[in-house]
OpenMM code with the backbone's topology and positions (N, CA, C; nanometers):
from openmm import Vec3, app, unit

residues = "MET ASP LEU SER PHE LEU SER GLU PHE ILE ASN LEU GLY ILE LEU GLY ILE CYS LEU CYS ILE GLY TYR VAL ILE LYS THR SER LEU ASP PHE ILE PRO ASN LYS TYR ILE PRO LEU ILE MET LEU ILE LEU GLY THR ILE LEU GLY ILE VAL THR ASN LEU ASP SER LEU SER ILE ASN VAL VAL LEU THR GLY MET PHE SER GLY LEU ALA SER THR GLY MET TYR GLU MET PHE LYS ASN LEU ILE ASN LYS GLU SER GLU".split()
positions = [
    Vec3(-5.6091, -7.4572, 8.2337),
    Vec3(-5.5970, -7.5237, 8.1592),
    Vec3(-5.6310, -7.6589, 8.0939),
    Vec3(-5.7517, -7.6872, 8.1105),
    Vec3(-5.8323, -7.8319, 8.0472),
    Vec3(-5.7673, -7.9050, 7.8921),
    Vec3(-5.6947, -7.9979, 7.9502),
    Vec3(-5.6374, -8.0859, 7.8109),
    Vec3(-5.7154, -8.2067, 7.8252),
    Vec3(-5.8068, -8.1965, 7.8482),
    Vec3(-5.9059, -8.3327, 7.8513),
    Vec3(-5.8926, -8.3763, 7.6835),
    Vec3(-5.9514, -8.2788, 7.6476),
    Vec3(-5.9930, -8.2852, 7.4942),
    Vec3(-5.8747, -8.4297, 7.4141),
    Vec3(-5.7366, -8.3639, 7.4885),
    Vec3(-5.6317, -8.4489, 7.4238),
    Vec3(-5.6517, -8.6530, 7.4383),
    Vec3(-5.7276, -8.6139, 7.5111),
    Vec3(-5.7374, -8.7853, 7.5305),
    Vec3(-5.8250, -8.8308, 7.4477),
    Vec3(-5.8952, -8.7575, 7.3266),
    Vec3(-5.9727, -8.8258, 7.2316),
    Vec3(-5.8848, -8.8638, 7.0846),
    Vec3(-5.7536, -8.8271, 7.0850),
    Vec3(-5.6378, -8.8828, 7.0181),
    Vec3(-5.4992, -8.9590, 7.0246),
    Vec3(-5.6058, -9.0480, 7.1607),
    Vec3(-5.5261, -9.1525, 7.2192),
    Vec3(-5.5662, -9.2844, 7.2295),
    Vec3(-5.5119, -9.3754, 7.0642),
    Vec3(-5.5804, -9.4635, 7.0763),
    Vec3(-5.4990, -9.6177, 7.1490),
    Vec3(-5.5355, -9.6603, 7.2289),
    Vec3(-5.5090, -9.7987, 7.3221),
    Vec3(-5.4545, -9.8544, 7.2483),
    Vec3(-5.4675, -9.9061, 7.1495),
    Vec3(-5.3968, -10.0338, 7.0658),
    Vec3(-5.2536, -9.9676, 7.0114),
    Vec3(-5.2474, -9.8981, 6.9579),
    Vec3(-5.1253, -9.7891, 6.9255),
    Vec3(-5.0777, -9.7853, 7.0243),
    Vec3(-5.1033, -9.7270, 7.1206),
    Vec3(-5.0045, -9.7003, 7.2852),
    Vec3(-4.9508, -9.7935, 7.3153),
    Vec3(-4.9975, -9.9212, 7.3441),
    Vec3(-4.9577, -10.0230, 7.3302),
    Vec3(-4.8563, -10.1362, 7.2619),
    Vec3(-4.9107, -10.1062, 7.1790),
    Vec3(-4.7877, -10.1879, 7.0814),
    Vec3(-4.6922, -10.0797, 7.0760),
    Vec3(-4.6565, -9.9024, 7.0805),
    Vec3(-4.6076, -9.8538, 7.0939),
    Vec3(-4.5071, -9.8712, 7.2231),
    Vec3(-4.5263, -9.8942, 7.3162),
    Vec3(-4.4713, -9.8916, 7.4319),
    Vec3(-4.3995, -10.0530, 7.4657),
    Vec3(-4.4479, -10.1118, 7.3775),
    Vec3(-4.3926, -10.2717, 7.3957),
    Vec3(-4.3084, -10.2527, 7.2684),
    Vec3(-4.2661, -10.1989, 7.1858),
    Vec3(-4.1838, -10.2147, 7.0976),
    Vec3(-4.0784, -10.1392, 7.1652),
    Vec3(-4.1073, -9.9998, 7.2357),
    Vec3(-4.0298, -9.9508, 7.2752),
    Vec3(-3.9509, -9.9872, 7.3777),
    Vec3(-4.0218, -10.0364, 7.4743),
    Vec3(-3.9602, -10.1459, 7.5706),
    Vec3(-3.8208, -10.2404, 7.5192),
    Vec3(-3.8505, -10.2621, 7.4279),
    Vec3(-3.8056, -10.4012, 7.3428),
    Vec3(-3.6960, -10.3057, 7.3080),
    Vec3(-3.6640, -10.2190, 7.2256),
    Vec3(-3.6007, -10.1155, 7.1984),
    Vec3(-3.4880, -10.0810, 7.2891),
    Vec3(-3.5596, -10.0252, 7.4156),
    Vec3(-3.4728, -9.9698, 7.5107),
    Vec3(-3.3830, -10.0521, 7.6190),
    Vec3(-3.4833, -10.2074, 7.6044),
    Vec3(-3.3503, -10.2873, 7.6540),
    Vec3(-3.3085, -10.3425, 7.5955),
    Vec3(-3.3458, -10.4205, 7.4497),
    Vec3(-3.2549, -10.4954, 7.3990),
    Vec3(-3.1383, -10.4303, 7.3228),
    Vec3(-3.1791, -10.3402, 7.2380),
    Vec3(-3.0838, -10.2934, 7.0996),
    Vec3(-3.0057, -10.1952, 7.1536),
    Vec3(-2.9131, -10.2320, 7.2146),
    Vec3(-2.7931, -10.1204, 7.2707),
    Vec3(-2.7202, -10.0261, 7.1613),
    Vec3(-2.7611, -10.0398, 7.0085),
    Vec3(-2.7090, -9.9890, 6.8945),
    Vec3(-2.7745, -9.8628, 6.8768),
    Vec3(-2.9211, -9.8314, 6.9677),
    Vec3(-2.9962, -9.7200, 6.9476),
    Vec3(-2.9913, -9.6292, 7.0254),
    Vec3(-2.9590, -9.5529, 7.0402),
    Vec3(-2.9899, -9.4306, 7.1600),
    Vec3(-3.0598, -9.4404, 7.1696),
    Vec3(-3.0985, -9.3957, 7.3116),
    Vec3(-3.2411, -9.3400, 7.3738),
    Vec3(-3.2957, -9.2271, 7.3808),
    Vec3(-3.2350, -9.0945, 7.3030),
    Vec3(-3.2615, -9.0090, 7.2444),
    Vec3(-3.3543, -9.0542, 7.1088),
    Vec3(-3.3403, -9.1327, 7.0373),
    Vec3(-3.4036, -9.1438, 6.9455),
    Vec3(-3.5104, -9.2199, 6.9419),
    Vec3(-3.5654, -9.2943, 7.0760),
    Vec3(-3.6538, -9.3711, 7.1234),
    Vec3(-3.7823, -9.3520, 7.0603),
    Vec3(-3.8090, -9.1720, 7.0981),
    Vec3(-3.9616, -9.0994, 7.1048),
    Vec3(-3.9630, -9.1055, 6.9576),
    Vec3(-3.8528, -9.0407, 6.8772),
    Vec3(-3.8717, -9.0315, 6.7401),
    Vec3(-3.9253, -9.1869, 6.6634),
    Vec3(-3.8697, -9.2934, 6.6889),
    Vec3(-3.9338, -9.4345, 6.6737),
    Vec3(-4.0436, -9.4150, 6.6660),
    Vec3(-4.0980, -9.3916, 6.8024),
    Vec3(-4.2223, -9.4235, 6.8203),
    Vec3(-4.3023, -9.3187, 6.7712),
    Vec3(-4.2863, -9.1999, 6.7288),
    Vec3(-4.3891, -9.1418, 6.6534),
    Vec3(-4.4046, -9.1749, 6.5544),
    Vec3(-4.2699, -9.2387, 6.4947),
    Vec3(-4.2802, -9.2719, 6.3313),
    Vec3(-4.3873, -9.3529, 6.2980),
    Vec3(-4.3740, -9.4855, 6.4108),
    Vec3(-4.4508, -9.6475, 6.4448),
    Vec3(-4.5899, -9.5591, 6.4162),
    Vec3(-4.6167, -9.5105, 6.5375),
    Vec3(-4.7481, -9.4384, 6.5516),
    Vec3(-4.8161, -9.3454, 6.4840),
    Vec3(-4.7230, -9.3157, 6.3911),
    Vec3(-4.8245, -9.2694, 6.2715),
    Vec3(-4.8412, -9.3913, 6.1495),
    Vec3(-4.7586, -9.4628, 6.1486),
    Vec3(-4.7431, -9.5840, 6.0343),
    Vec3(-4.8949, -9.6175, 6.0803),
    Vec3(-4.8867, -9.6977, 6.1821),
    Vec3(-4.9699, -9.7760, 6.2678),
    Vec3(-5.1343, -9.7026, 6.2598),
    Vec3(-5.1338, -9.5603, 6.2884),
    Vec3(-5.2955, -9.4952, 6.2323),
    Vec3(-5.3407, -9.4868, 6.1464),
    Vec3(-5.2571, -9.4539, 6.0340),
    Vec3(-5.3000, -9.4827, 5.8675),
    Vec3(-5.3379, -9.5902, 5.8372),
    Vec3(-5.2144, -9.7239, 5.8726),
    Vec3(-5.2584, -9.8460, 5.8122),
    Vec3(-5.3867, -9.9147, 5.8804),
    Vec3(-5.4087, -9.8959, 6.0153),
    Vec3(-5.5671, -9.9034, 6.0519),
    Vec3(-5.6835, -9.8229, 6.0126),
    Vec3(-5.6739, -9.7109, 5.9916),
    Vec3(-5.7897, -9.6096, 5.9224),
    Vec3(-5.7363, -9.6219, 5.7246),
    Vec3(-5.7192, -9.6788, 5.6899),
    Vec3(-5.6696, -9.6360, 5.5358),
    Vec3(-5.8494, -9.6264, 5.5116),
    Vec3(-5.9367, -9.6341, 5.5067),
    Vec3(-6.0553, -9.6235, 5.4542),
    Vec3(-6.1520, -9.5063, 5.5083),
    Vec3(-6.0639, -9.4530, 5.5770),
    Vec3(-6.1218, -9.3174, 5.6006),
    Vec3(-6.0131, -9.2221, 5.6956),
    Vec3(-5.8712, -9.1869, 5.5784),
    Vec3(-5.7601, -9.1212, 5.6309),
    Vec3(-5.8285, -8.9392, 5.6523),
    Vec3(-5.7582, -8.8916, 5.7896),
    Vec3(-5.7405, -8.7546, 5.7606),
    Vec3(-5.6740, -8.7267, 5.8622),
    Vec3(-5.6654, -8.6007, 5.8701),
    Vec3(-5.5879, -8.5364, 5.9740),
    Vec3(-5.5636, -8.5794, 6.0897),
    Vec3(-5.6810, -8.5976, 6.1331),
    Vec3(-5.7186, -8.6312, 6.2752),
    Vec3(-5.6843, -8.7967, 6.2539),
    Vec3(-5.6475, -8.9050, 6.1742),
    Vec3(-5.6154, -9.0219, 6.2253),
    Vec3(-5.4200, -8.9914, 6.2078),
    Vec3(-5.3503, -8.9505, 6.1058),
    Vec3(-5.2592, -8.8789, 6.1970),
    Vec3(-5.1718, -8.8371, 6.3073),
    Vec3(-5.2554, -8.7142, 6.3637),
    Vec3(-5.2299, -8.6824, 6.4356),
    Vec3(-5.2705, -8.8263, 6.6279),
    Vec3(-5.3873, -8.8800, 6.5790),
    Vec3(-5.4318, -8.9752, 6.6718),
    Vec3(-5.2764, -9.0833, 6.6532),
    Vec3(-5.2652, -9.1293, 6.5393),
    Vec3(-5.1325, -9.2154, 6.5922),
    Vec3(-4.9867, -9.1519, 6.6390),
    Vec3(-4.9736, -9.0342, 6.6178),
    Vec3(-4.8722, -8.9214, 6.6394),
    Vec3(-4.8749, -8.9189, 6.7831),
    Vec3(-4.9513, -8.8852, 6.8197),
    Vec3(-4.9739, -8.8509, 7.0257),
    Vec3(-5.0028, -9.0042, 7.0535),
    Vec3(-4.9996, -9.0874, 7.0077),
    Vec3(-5.0418, -9.1980, 7.0440),
    Vec3(-4.9137, -9.2516, 7.0609),
    Vec3(-4.7928, -9.2853, 6.9473),
    Vec3(-4.6544, -9.3118, 6.9563),
    Vec3(-4.5797, -9.2283, 7.0323),
    Vec3(-4.5890, -9.1050, 7.0701),
    Vec3(-4.5346, -9.0296, 7.1631),
    Vec3(-4.5868, -9.0291, 7.3010),
    Vec3(-4.7004, -9.0732, 7.3117),
    Vec3(-4.7913, -9.1244, 7.4569),
    Vec3(-4.7307, -9.2358, 7.5246),
    Vec3(-4.6723, -9.3386, 7.4335),
    Vec3(-4.6449, -9.4481, 7.4904),
    Vec3(-4.4982, -9.3712, 7.5620),
    Vec3(-4.3835, -9.3107, 7.5361),
    Vec3(-4.2547, -9.3020, 7.5704),
    Vec3(-4.3248, -9.2142, 7.6844),
    Vec3(-4.3859, -9.1350, 7.7009),
    Vec3(-4.4316, -9.1524, 7.8515),
    Vec3(-4.4467, -9.2023, 7.9374),
    Vec3(-4.5541, -9.3019, 7.9478),
    Vec3(-4.6198, -9.4099, 7.9681),
    Vec3(-4.4564, -9.4906, 8.0163),
    Vec3(-4.4250, -9.5153, 7.9242),
    Vec3(-4.2816, -9.6357, 7.9931),
    Vec3(-4.2320, -9.5413, 8.1206),
    Vec3(-4.1960, -9.4178, 8.0951),
    Vec3(-4.0951, -9.3871, 8.1813),
    Vec3(-4.2160, -9.3296, 8.3286),
    Vec3(-4.3544, -9.3396, 8.3194),
    Vec3(-4.4596, -9.2996, 8.4629),
    Vec3(-4.4458, -9.4687, 8.5397),
    Vec3(-4.4421, -9.5788, 8.4223),
    Vec3(-4.4136, -9.6734, 8.4698),
    Vec3(-4.3119, -9.6938, 8.5198),
    Vec3(-4.1784, -9.6685, 8.4686),
    Vec3(-4.0180, -9.6780, 8.5342),
    Vec3(-4.0247, -9.6359, 8.6964),
    Vec3(-4.0683, -9.5174, 8.6845),
    Vec3(-4.0825, -9.4231, 8.7863),
    Vec3(-4.1728, -9.4610, 8.9043),
    Vec3(-4.2821, -9.5543, 8.9412),
    Vec3(-4.3579, -9.6111, 8.9554),
    Vec3(-4.3381, -9.7114, 9.0495),
    Vec3(-4.2228, -9.7830, 8.9618),
    Vec3(-4.1803, -9.9362, 8.9905),
    Vec3(-4.0297, -9.9154, 9.1111),
    Vec3(-3.9625, -9.8065, 9.0386),
    Vec3(-3.8669, -9.7474, 9.1400),
    Vec3(-3.8938, -9.6993, 9.2368),
    Vec3(-4.0096, -9.6117, 9.2602),
    Vec3(-4.0836, -9.5865, 9.3946),
    Vec3(-4.0965, -9.6607, 9.4854),
    Vec3(-4.1634, -9.7985, 9.4355),
    Vec3(-4.2215, -9.9151, 9.5320),
    Vec3(-4.0817, -9.9735, 9.5681),
    Vec3(-3.9940, -10.0011, 9.5050),
    Vec3(-3.8856, -10.0657, 9.5314),
    Vec3(-3.8149, -10.0046, 9.6420),
    Vec3(-3.7854, -9.8344, 9.6454),
    Vec3(-3.7452, -9.8075, 9.7632),
    Vec3(-3.7815, -9.8674, 9.8834),
] * unit.nanometer
topology = app.Topology()
chain = topology.addChain("A")
for resn in residues:
    res = topology.addResidue(resn, chain)
    for name in ("N", "CA", "C"):
        topology.addAtom(name, app.Element.getBySymbol(name[0]), res)
């Protein structure tokens, strides 16, 4: 199954912002459980997607924000695993 069409729903700006904010939440805000970070990134990505595309709001804009926010959590885990493998 080819999932390459999903790449059109990733906004690198939103992904980067969500990645950085997710990292800060994970490492600095101990009162927020880790299980809520993907939900926070989904909401943040959706808000950023809508705000950056107010003039052409559509379901694709909302999906791009949601997908980019959630992709940031996966990217964080990928970087964390890569760094841990290199340190071994």
